[in-house]
C-alpha positions as YAML, in Angstrom:
chain: A
units: angstrom
residues:
- id: 1
  name: MET
  ca: [-24.29, -152.66, -219.40]
- id: 2
  name: LYS
  ca: [-27.45, -153.86, -217.68]
- id: 3
  name: VAL
  ca: [-30.31, -155.16, -219.81]
- id: 4
  name: TYR
  ca: [-33.68, -154.30, -218.30]
- id: 5
  name: HIS
  ca: [-36.71, -156.53, -218.39]
- id: 6
  name: ARG
  ca: [-39.91, -155.13, -219.91]
- id: 7
  name: THR
  ca: [-41.51, -155.03, -216.45]
- id: 8
  name: GLU
  ca: [-38.78, -152.63, -215.29]
- id: 9
  name: VAL
  ca: [-39.61, -149.93, -217.83]
- id: 10
  name: TRP
  ca: [-42.18, -148.31, -215.54]
- id: 11
  name: TYR
  ca: [-39.64, -148.28, -212.71]
- id: 12
  name: LEU
  ca: [-37.07, -146.67, -214.99]
- id: 13
  name: SER
  ca: [-39.51, -144.02, -216.15]
- id: 14
  name: ILE
  ca: [-40.27, -143.06, -212.53]
- id: 15
  name: ASN
  ca: [-36.71, -143.33, -211.12]
- id: 16
  name: PHE
  ca: [-34.65, -142.50, -214.16]
- id: 17
  name: PRO
  ca: [-31.57, -141.05, -212.37]
- id: 18
  name: MET
  ca: [-31.53, -143.58, -209.54]
- id: 19
  name: ALA
  ca: [-31.82, -146.54, -211.92]
- id: 20
  name: PHE
  ca: [-28.29, -145.80, -213.16]
- id: 21
  name: SER
  ca: [-26.83, -145.00, -209.75]
- id: 22
  name: HIS
  ca: [-24.85, -148.24, -209.80]
- id: 23
  name: SER
  ca: [-22.68, -146.96, -212.66]
- id: 24
  name: LEU
  ca: [-19.82, -144.53, -212.45]
- id: 25
  name: GLU
  ca: [-21.28, -142.43, -215.26]
- id: 26
  name: PHE
  ca: [-24.18, -141.55, -212.97]
- id: 27
  name: TYR
  ca: [-21.90, -139.76, -210.50]
- id: 28
  name: TYR
  ca: [-20.01, -138.01, -213.31]
- id: 29
  name: TYR
  ca: [-23.15, -136.67, -214.97]
- id: 30
  name: TYR
  ca: [-24.66, -135.83, -211.57]
- id: 31
  name: TYR
  ca: [-21.53, -133.79, -210.78]
- id: 32
  name: CYS
  ca: [-21.65, -132.11, -214.21]
- id: 33
  name: TYR
  ca: [-25.31, -131.25, -213.67]
- id: 34
  name: TRP
  ca: [-24.65, -129.45, -210.39]
- id: 35
  name: LYS
  ca: [-21.49, -127.87, -211.74]
- id: 36
  name: ILE
  ca: [-23.47, -126.32, -214.60]
- id: 37
  name: ILE
  ca: [-26.27, -125.24, -212.24]
- id: 38
  name: PHE
  ca: [-23.87, -123.46, -209.87]
- id: 39
  name: MET
  ca: [-21.88, -122.01, -212.75]
- id: 40
  name: TYR
  ca: [-24.98, -120.31, -214.12]
- id: 41
  name: HIS
  ca: [-26.04, -119.34, -210.59]
- id: 42
  name: PHE
  ca: [-22.79, -117.52, -209.84]
- id: 43
  name: HIS
  ca: [-22.71, -116.04, -213.34]
- id: 44
  name: ILE
  ca: [-26.19, -114.59, -212.86]
- id: 45
  name: CYS
  ca: [-25.17, -113.25, -209.44]
- id: 46
  name: ILE
  ca: [-22.12, -111.55, -210.93]
- id: 47
  name: VAL
  ca: [-24.17, -110.03, -213.75]
- id: 48
  name: LEU
  ca: [-26.81, -108.76, -211.33]
- id: 49
  name: PHE
  ca: [-24.13, -107.26, -209.11]
- id: 50
  name: GLN
  ca: [-22.57, -105.51, -212.11]
- id: 51
  name: ILE
  ca: [-25.96, -104.12, -213.14]
- id: 52
  name: PHE
  ca: [-26.55, -102.91, -209.58]
- id: 53
  name: VAL
  ca: [-23.14, -101.21, -209.35]
- id: 54
  name: LEU
  ca: [-23.49, -99.54, -212.74]
- id: 55
  name: THR
  ca: [-26.97, -98.31, -211.87]
- id: 56
  name: VAL
  ca: [-25.88, -96.88, -208.52]
- id: 57
  name: PHE
  ca: [-22.84, -95.17, -210.02]
- id: 58
  name: SER
  ca: [-24.81, -93.80, -212.96]
- id: 59
  name: ILE
  ca: [-27.24, -92.25, -210.47]
- id: 60
  name: MET
  ca: [-24.66, -91.06, -207.96]
- id: 61
  name: PHE
  ca: [-22.06, -89.64, -210.37]
- id: 62
  name: PRO
  ca: [-24.20, -86.77, -211.77]
- id: 63
  name: LEU
  ca: [-25.41, -85.97, -208.27]
- id: 64
  name: MET
  ca: [-21.83, -85.62, -207.04]
- id: 65
  name: PHE
  ca: [-20.87, -82.97, -209.62]
- id: 66
  name: PRO
  ca: [-22.45, -80.07, -207.66]
- id: 67
  name: LEU
  ca: [-20.72, -81.35, -204.54]
- id: 68
  name: PHE
  ca: [-17.30, -81.30, -206.22]
- id: 69
  name: PHE
  ca: [-17.58, -77.99, -208.06]
- id: 70
  name: PHE
  ca: [-19.78, -75.83, -205.82]
- id: 71
  name: ILE
  ca: [-19.91, -77.08, -202.24]
- id: 72
  name: ILE
  ca: [-16.36, -78.29, -201.65]
- id: 73
  name: PRO
  ca: [-14.65, -75.05, -202.94]
- id: 74
  name: LEU
  ca: [-16.73, -73.07, -200.46]
...
C-alpha cells in the first residue's frame, strides 16, 4: 500500500482513477465499472425493445380482426 505525501493530495483529487493504476485492484474495479455500465445498457435496450413490440402488437392486433373475419372469408 502506497503512502502519499501531503503534496500529492491535489494530484490524487484530480487523477483519482489513474493514481491507483499501478495496483491490480484498479483493473478489477475498472472492469466491474464497465461491466455494470454495459449490463444496464443492454438491459435498457431489451426493455425498450419489449415495450416497442408490445405497443406494435397491441395496435396491430385489433386492426387485424376485420381482416381475419370479414376480408379473408370473402
